[in-house]
C-alpha positions in Angstrom: 10.0 -27.5 19.7 11.9 -27.5 16.4 8.6 -27.8 14.4 7.1 -24.9 16.3 10.3 -22.8 15.7 10.1 -23.6 12.0 6.4 -22.9 11.8 6.9 -19.5 13.6 9.7 -18.6 11.2 7.6 -19.5 8.1 4.5 -17.6 9.4 6.6 -14.5 10.1 8.0 -14.7 6.6 4.5 -15.1 5.2 3.4 -12.1 7.2 6.2 -10.0 5.8 5.5 -11.1 2.2 1.7 -10.5 2.4 2.1 -7.2 4.1 4.6 -6.1 1.5 2.2 -7.2 -1.2 -0.5 -5.1 0.5 1.6 -2.0 0.9 2.8 -2.1 -2.7 -0.8 -1.8 -3.9 -3.5 -1.5 -1.2 -6.8 -3.3 -1.8 -9.3 -4.7 0.7 -8.6 -8.3 -0.2 -4.8 -7.9 0.3 -5.5 -6.1 3.6 -7.6 -9.1 4.8 -4.7 -11.6 4.0 -2.1 -9.4 5.6 -4.2 -9.0 8.7 -4.9 -12.7 8.9 -1.1 -13.5 8.7 -0.5 -10.9 11.5 -3.2 -12.6 13.6 -1.6 -16.0 12.9 1.7 -14.6 14.2 -0.1 -13.4 17.4 -1.7 -16.8 17.9 1.7 -18.6 17.4 3.2 -16.1 19.9 0.6 -17.2 22.5 1.1 -20.9 21.7 4.9 -20.5 22.0 4.6 -18.6 25.3 2.7 -21.7 26.6 5.5 -23.8 25.2 8.1 -21.8 27.1 6.3 -22.5 30.4 6.0 -26.2 29.6 9.4 -26.8 28.1 11.7 -24.4 30.0 13.0 -27.1 32.4 13.9 -29.5 29.6 15.1 -27.1 26.9 16.3 -24.1 29.0 16.6 -20.9 27.0 16.0 -22.7 23.7 12.3 -22.9 24.7 12.2 -19.1 24.1 13.2 -19.4 20.4 9.7 -19.7 18.8 8.3 -16.9 21.1 11.2 -14.6 20.3 10.8 -15.3 16.5 7.2 -14.1 16.8 7.8 -11.3 19.2 10.6 -9.8 17.1 9.2 -10.8 13.7 5.9 -9.0 14.1 7.3 -5.4 14.4 10.4 -6.1 12.2 8.1 -7.6 9.5 5.7 -4.6 9.8 8.4 -1.9 9.5 10.3 -3.8 6.8 7.2 -4.5 4.7 6.2 -0.9 4.8 9.6 0.2 3.7 9.9 -2.4 0.9 6.3 -2.0 -0.2 6.6 1.8 -0.5 9.8 1.4 -2.5 8.1 -0.9 -4.9 5.1 1.5 -5.2 7.5 4.4 -6.0 9.3 2.3 -8.6 6.0 1.2 -10.2 4.9 4.8 -10.5 8.2 5.8 -12.2 7.9 2.8 -14.6 4.3 3.8 -15.4 4.9 7.6 -15.6 5.1 7.5 -19.5 1.7 5.9 -19.6 0.3 8.4 -17.1 1.8 11.2 -19.2 0.2 9.9 -22.3 -3.1 9.6 -20.6 -2.8 13.2 -19.4 -2.0 14.3 -22.9 -5.1 12.6 -24.3 -7.3 14.2 -21.6 -5.9 17.7 -22.1 -6.3 17.4 -25.9 -9.9 16.3 -25.5 -9.4 12.9 -27.0 -10.7 11.4 -23.7 -13.6 13.4 -22.3 -15.0 13.4 -18.7 -18.6 13.1 -17.9 -20.6 15.9 -16.3 -19.2 15.1 -12.8 -15.6 15.1 -14.1 -15.2 11.4 -13.9 -13.2 9.8 -16.7 -13.7 6.3 -18.0 -10.2 5.1 -18.9 -9.6 3.3 -22.1 -8.8 -0.4 -21.8 -5.0 0.1 -22.4 -4.9 2.5 -19.4 -7.3 0.7 -17.1 -4.6 -0.7 -14.9 -3.3 2.8 -13.9 -6.3 3.7 -11.7 -9.6 2.4 -10.6 -11.2 5.8 -10.6 -10.1 9.0 -12.4 -11.5 12.6 -12.1 -10.6 15.8 -13.7 -11.3 19.5 -12.8 -10.2 22.8 -14.2 -9.5 25.9 -12.1 -7.7 29.2 -12.6 -4.3 27.4 -12.3 -5.1 24.8 -15.0 -6.2 21.2 -15.1 -6.1 18.8 -12.2 -6.5 15.1 -12.7 -6.9 12.7 -9.8 -6.0 9.1 -10.2 -7.3 6.9 -7.4 -5.0 3.8 -7.4 -5.4 2.2 -4.0 -8.2 1.7 -1.5 -8.6 -0.3 1.7 -10.8 -0.8 4.8 -12.6 1.1 6.3 -12.5 4.1 3.9 -9.0 4.7 2.8 -7.8 5.9 -0.6 -4.5 6.8 -2.2 -3.4 7.8 -5.6 -1.7 10.5 -7.7 -2.8 14.0 -8.6 -1.5 15.7 -11.7 -1.6 19.4 -11.9 -0.8 21.2 -15.1 0.6 24.2 -13.2 2.6 22.1 -10.8 0.9 23.9 -7.9 -0.6 22.0 -5.0 -4.1 23.5 -5.3 -5.5 23.8 -1.7 -9.0 22.7 -2.7 -7.9 19.3 -3.9 -4.9 18.7 -1.7 -6.6 19.8 1.5 -9.0 16.8 1.4 -6.0 14.4 1.6 -4.3 13.7 5.0 -0.9 13.1 3.4 0.6 14.3 0.2 4.0 14.7 -1.2 5.4 15.9 -4.5 6.8 13.0 -6.6 7.5 14.9 -9.8 7.2 18.4 -11.2 3.5 18.1 -11.8 2.7 15.0 -9.8 1.7 14.5 -6.1 1.2 11.2 -4.2 -1.9 11.6 -1.9 -3.5 9.4 0.7 -6.2 9.9 3.4 
């Protein structure tokens, strides 16, 4: 029973770490690992529930320990990982904001030019900022979309820069969630 308790605790911690790692920067591969860890917690919950039935007479209420670790660890790990992961994501954006600002300056000055569809190929020194970048110009000014995250099935998130600081309805409306993170910057996700 002690080994099962320890295993349950370790798997719940692994689940928390992998889910935090996924939320901090969403990719399909990280999503698979976090989901696998969550599935492993569910399997251990099932195994430990059988252990409760088998060991209850010998161990009394101690037989519930592995089951309770899994039962409480799953939602607690989920909520905690989202909170910690989002905090890390916000801190990473603040840390990278000077690089984003420099990139915007280069685009606005015409030193980095978009193709005919508005897609921008980022120079190597800025490649880690986004996997896809688009720019558009409207009556309010320039809008630059930095896609930073993507996961299964079709989910994207990133940052939108608007030179006017206005949330243009055409570009914001396509995103399910958005919030202003700076004067000219919005975090968006679908």
